[in-house]
C-alpha positions in Angstrom: -10.8 18.7 -30.5 -11.1 16.2 -27.2 -8.3 15.4 -24.6 -6.2 12.6 -23.7 -3.1 10.9 -23.0 -0.6 9.3 -25.0 1.1 6.8 -22.9 4.3 6.3 -23.7 7.2 3.1 -22.7 10.6 2.1 -23.2 12.0 -1.5 -22.7 8.8 -3.1 -23.7 9.3 -1.7 -27.1 12.7 -4.0 -27.5 10.4 -7.1 -26.9 9.8 -8.6 -30.4 7.4 -11.5 -30.2 6.1 -11.0 -27.2 5.8 -7.3 -27.0 2.1 -7.7 -27.1 2.5 -9.7 -23.7 3.9 -6.5 -22.6 1.5 -3.9 -23.6 -1.3 -5.9 -22.4 -0.3 -5.7 -18.3 0.9 -2.3 -18.6 -2.8 -1.4 -20.1 -4.4 -3.6 -17.0 -2.3 -1.7 -15.1 -3.4 1.4 -16.2 -7.1 0.5 -16.5 -6.2 -0.7 -12.2 -4.6 3.0 -11.4 -7.5 4.9 -13.3 -9.8 2.9 -11.4 -8.9 4.7 -8.1 -9.9 8.4 -9.4 -13.0 10.1 -10.8 -13.9 9.8 -14.5 -14.6 7.4 -17.1 -11.5 5.7 -18.9 -10.8 3.4 -22.2 -7.9 2.5 -22.9 -6.9 1.6 -26.5 -3.9 0.4 -27.8 -3.6 0.7 -31.8 -0.4 -0.1 -33.9 2.4 0.2 -31.0 0.7 3.5 -28.8 -1.2 3.3 -25.7 -3.8 6.0 -25.4 -6.2 7.6 -22.2 -9.4 8.3 -23.5 -12.7 9.6 -21.3 -14.6 12.1 -19.6 -15.5 13.8 -16.4 -11.6 13.6 -15.2 -9.3 15.3 -13.7 -6.0 16.5 -15.8 -3.4 16.7 -12.7 -5.2 13.1 -10.9 -5.2 11.3 -13.9 -0.7 12.3 -14.8 -0.5 11.4 -10.7 -1.7 8.1 -11.0 0.0 7.3 -14.1 2.7 8.6 -13.0 2.9 5.7 -10.8 2.8 2.8 -13.1 5.9 1.1 -13.9 6.2 0.5 -17.6 5.5 4.6 -18.2 8.2 6.7 -19.4 6.0 9.5 -20.5 3.0 10.8 -20.0 1.8 13.2 -22.9 -1.4 15.3 -22.2 -2.5 15.3 -25.6 -5.6 16.5 -28.4 -7.8 13.8 -30.2 -9.4 15.2 -33.2 -10.4 14.3 -36.5 -8.9 15.0 -40.3 -10.6 18.1 -41.7 -7.7 19.4 -44.0 -4.3 20.7 -43.0 -5.3 24.2 -42.5 -8.0 22.6 -39.9 -5.5 21.0 -37.9 -2.3 24.0 -37.9 -5.8 26.2 -36.7 -6.0 23.5 -33.9 -2.2 23.2 -33.2 -2.0 27.2 -32.5 -5.3 28.1 -30.4 -3.9 25.0 -28.0 -0.5 26.3 -27.5 -2.1 29.8 -27.4 -4.0 28.3 -25.3 -0.8 26.6 -22.8 1.5 28.8 -23.1 0.1 32.2 -23.9 2.5 35.0 -24.6 5.2 32.9 -23.6 8.3 32.9 -25.2 9.6 29.5 -26.5 12.1 27.8 -28.6 10.3 24.7 -30.3 10.3 21.8 -33.4 7.7 20.2 -35.2 8.4 16.5 -34.7 5.3 14.5 -37.3 4.2 10.6 -38.1 2.3 10.2 -40.8 0.8 6.8 -40.0 -1.5 6.9 -42.8 -0.1 7.2 -46.4 -3.2 8.5 -48.3 -2.7 11.9 -46.3 -1.5 14.4 -49.0 1.5 15.9 -47.2 4.4 13.9 -46.1 6.4 14.3 -42.8 8.9 16.8 -43.9 6.0 18.9 -45.7 4.1 18.9 -42.5 7.5 19.5 -40.4 8.2 22.6 -42.5 4.0 24.3 -42.7 3.3 23.5 -39.5 6.4 25.1 -38.0 5.8 28.1 -41.0 2.4 28.9 -39.1 3.8 28.7 -35.8 6.3 31.1 -36.0 3.6 33.3 -37.8 1.3 32.7 -35.1 4.4 33.8 -32.3 6.5 36.4 -32.6 8.0 35.3 -29.6 8.9 31.8 -30.8 12.2 30.5 -32.4 13.4 27.3 -34.2 15.5 25.2 -32.7 16.1 21.3 -33.8 18.7 20.5 -31.6 17.3 21.2 -27.8 14.0 22.9 -28.3 11.9 24.3 -25.2 9.1 22.4 -26.7 8.3 19.4 -29.0 5.5 19.3 -31.2 4.8 16.1 -32.2 1.9 15.4 -34.8 0.5 11.9 -35.8 -1.5 11.3 -38.8 -3.2 8.4 -38.2 -7.3 7.4 -38.6 -7.6 10.2 -36.2 -4.8 12.8 -36.0 -3.3 13.3 -32.7 -1.1 15.9 -31.4 0.7 17.2 -28.3 4.2 19.0 -26.8 3.5 18.9 -23.1 5.1 15.8 -21.4 5.4 14.3 -17.9 7.9 11.4 -16.7 6.6 8.6 -15.9 7.9 5.8 -13.6 9.7 3.9 -16.2 10.3 0.2 -15.3 8.4 -2.8 -16.3 5.3 -3.6 -16.2 4.6 -5.4 -12.8 3.1 -8.8 -13.6 6.0 -9.6 -16.1 8.6 -11.3 -14.2 7.2 -13.2 -11.8 6.6 -13.3 -8.2 8.4 -12.1 -4.5 8.7 -12.8 -0.9 9.8 -9.4 0.7 11.1 -9.3 3.6 9.2 -6.2 4.9 10.8 -4.0 8.4 9.6 -0.5 9.4 13.1 0.3 8.5 14.0 2.7 5.5 16.1 0.0 3.4 12.7 -2.7 2.8 10.6 -0.9 1.4 12.6 0.7 -1.1 13.5 -2.3 -2.0 9.9 -3.6 -3.0 9.6 -0.3 -5.2 12.8 -1.0 -6.5 12.2 -5.3 -7.4 8.9 -3.8 -8.4 9.7 -1.8 -11.1 11.6 -4.1 -13.4 7.8 -6.2 -13.6 7.9 -8.5 -10.1 5.1 -8.6 -7.9 5.2 -8.8 -4.6 3.9 -10.6 -1.7 5.5 -9.5 1.9 6.2 -10.9 5.3 7.3 -9.1 8.4 8.2 -10.1 12.1 6.6 -8.9 15.0 8.1 -9.7 18.6 5.5 -8.8 21.0 5.8 -7.4 23.7 8.8 -6.1 22.8 7.6 -4.2 19.6 4.2 -2.8 20.2 1.1 -2.1 18.1 2.4 0.8 16.8 5.9 -0.7 15.0 3.0 -3.2 13.2 1.0 -0.6 12.0 3.8 0.9 10.9 4.6 -2.0 8.7 1.4 -1.9 7.5 1.0 1.9 6.5 4.7 1.2 4.8 3.4 -1.7 3.0 -0.1 0.6 2.5 2.4 3.0 0.6 4.2 0.7 -1.4 0.4 -0.7 -2.8 0.4 2.8 -5.0 3.4 1.3 -7.4 3.1 -2.6 -6.3 -1.2 -2.7 -6.7 -2.0 -5.2 -3.7 0.5 -6.6 -1.3 -0.5 -9.6 1.0 1.0 -9.2 4.3 2.0 -12.1 6.4 2.3 -11.2 10.1 5.0 -13.3 12.0 5.0 -13.6 16.1 8.8 -14.3 16.1 9.5 -13.7 19.6 9.8 -16.7 21.0 12.2 -18.0 18.0 13.9 -14.5 19.1 14.2 -15.3 22.8 15.7 -19.6 21.9 18.2 -17.8 19.9 19.1 -14.6 22.7 18.9 -17.7 25.3 20.9 -20.8 23.8 23.5 -18.9 21.0 26.8 -16.9 21.2 25.5 -13.6 21.5 28.0 -12.0 18.7 26.0 -14.9 16.8 22.7 -13.2 17.6 21.5 -11.1 14.2 23.2 -13.8 11.5 21.4 -16.9 13.5 17.6 -14.7 13.9 18.0 -13.3 9.6 18.7 -17.1 9.3 15.5 -18.3 10.1 13.7 -14.8 8.9 14.8 -16.3 5.4 13.4 -20.1 6.5 10.4 -18.2 7.6 10.2 -16.3 4.5 10.6 -18.8 2.1 8.1 -20.8 3.6 5.5 -18.5 2.9 7.2 -17.6 -0.8 6.2 -21.4 -1.1 2.9 -21.2 0.3 2.3 -18.0 -2.4 4.2 -19.5 -5.0 6.8 -16.8 -5.1 9.8 -17.7 -7.3 12.5 -15.8 -5.3 12.8 -13.8 -1.9 13.7 -9.7 -1.7 15.5 -7.8 0.9 16.9 -4.3 2.0 20.4 -5.1 2.5 23.3 -2.9 1.0 26.6 -4.1 1.1 29.1 -3.3 4.3 26.3 -0.8 5.2 26.1 -3.0 9.3 27.6 -5.8 10.3 25.3 -8.4 9.2 25.3 -6.9 5.5 29.4 -7.6 4.8 30.1 -10.5 2.2 30.7 -13.3 4.7 27.2 -12.2 6.0 25.9 -12.6 3.6 27.1 -15.6 2.5 25.6 -17.5 5.3 22.5 -16.0 5.2 22.2 -16.8 2.1 22.2 -20.5 3.0 19.6 -20.9 4.6 17.5 -20.5 1.8 16.8 -22.4 -1.0 14.9 -19.8 -3.2 17.6 -17.2 -5.1 17.7 -13.8 -2.9 18.0 -10.4 -4.6 18.9 -7.4 -3.2 17.9 -4.6 -4.9 19.7 -1.9 -3.2 23.3 -4.1 -3.1 25.4 -1.4 -4.1 23.4 1.7 -3.2 24.9 4.1 -0.5 22.3 5.1 2.4 21.8 8.8 0.9 21.4 7.3 -2.0 18.0 5.0 -0.6 17.1 7.7 1.6 16.7 9.8 -1.9 13.9 6.9 -3.1 12.3 6.9 0.0 11.6 10.6 -0.2 10.7 10.4 -3.8 8.3 7.5 -2.9 7.0 8.3 0.4 8.1 6.1 2.6 10.9 8.3 4.4 8.2 9.8 7.0 7.3 6.3 7.8 9.7 5.0 8.0 11.4 7.1 10.5 8.5 7.3 13.1 10.2 6.2 16.0 8.5 2.9 16.4 11.3 0.2 16.7 11.1 -3.4 15.1 12.1 -6.8 16.4 15.7 -6.1 14.1 16.9 -3.3 16.6 15.6 -4.3 19.7 17.6 -7.5 19.5 21.2 -6.7 18.1 24.4 -7.8 19.6 26.4 -5.6 21.4 29.0 -6.5 19.2 28.1 -8.7 16.2 30.2 -10.9 13.8 31.1 -9.6 11.2 32.8 -12.2 9.5 30.9 -15.5 10.0 31.8 -19.0 9.2 28.6 -20.9 8.1 30.1 -23.8 9.8 30.1 -21.9 13.3 26.8 -20.4 12.7 25.4 -24.3 12.1 27.1 -25.4 14.9 25.6 -23.0 17.1 22.3 -23.8 15.9 22.3 -27.2 17.3 21.9 -25.4 20.6 18.2 -24.8 19.5 17.9 -28.1 17.4 15.2 -29.9 20.1 13.1 -26.8 20.4 12.6 -25.4 16.8 10.2 -27.2 15.0 8.0 -26.7 17.7 8.7 -22.3 17.5 9.2 -22.3 13.6 5.6 -24.3 14.2 3.9 -22.2 16.1 5.1 -19.3 14.2 3.2 -20.2 11.0 0.1 -21.0 13.2 0.1 -17.7 14.7 1.1 -15.4 11.6 -1.9 -13.0 10.6 -2.4 -12.4 7.1 -3.7 -9.1 5.6 -3.7 -8.0 2.5 -3.0 -4.8 2.3 -4.5 -1.9 -0.5 
């Protein structure tokens, strides 16, 4: 008997001729996650299954590492064993159940799959006979074919594996299967969650953060780096561009109508983020906006903001309530960092009465007041940007 983990995936199984690409990418992400913990591991991919085998590992550490890998829906601690006959197999399964459950009353169902057709019993015969032996060994156990507490799964392959425990995975698609995108990352609650959500669909992310010294402190900058570091548990390494945005914000503040400050500022953020997206060969911009949450997130404001970019702008949180976003931030571990009281540039330069229904023509007319200075300010912002790889 050898301990292992059966990794189950969902959507990947529907990918047809491209399935091998998604499976191979998932294996790579699993191997990367396992490098961070103690133990020696081998990840194999036989016939639509992914197994993690190894030695010197702690079960809980493996489960925790795999639970952050997008593409996995279930992590099943299992036993791998050689085929020494059905009597030996049933004895091992009963021993394993006793080790894990003791005298706990439970309901169960046996579900066998026979990939190796030369096995002397078919799947139904295995179900019936193994179920009978489990009932004999556990007086407090009952069969429940509809809603069992434990589903005892047995797979007859070259080697046999069986399991009955499972832990929920992160779901989604493996990172690296859906292109690259640039996340506009702030120190708030929303944008880290947006980065998590888009990565969950298989997108590799880079990030741009807009820093405004001396109005924002080094602690505010470190807060964003810390948020990016938390995200990397799910997304893998993130290239983070830290842009000095103060001079551009001051020019907007001095030359443009104050009720349009936020919209114009957001438009230049899009321009700058797209500049670095082009350099990093990203295919889209990602923001944490939710429709109607604040003045810059009305339908009209988003329309005007999008016209500053040529890349598509994805908003994974567009239909989420604030509490929905908070719940996810707590789950992924970013919430406590996001609420630290270090202001970023967005909160410092907020208009008292921002326009909620801006017109594109009016905003573009206001931006002409910046025409004498903006090109130089943008070049300075690009040249002074600090880029770090967050792991």
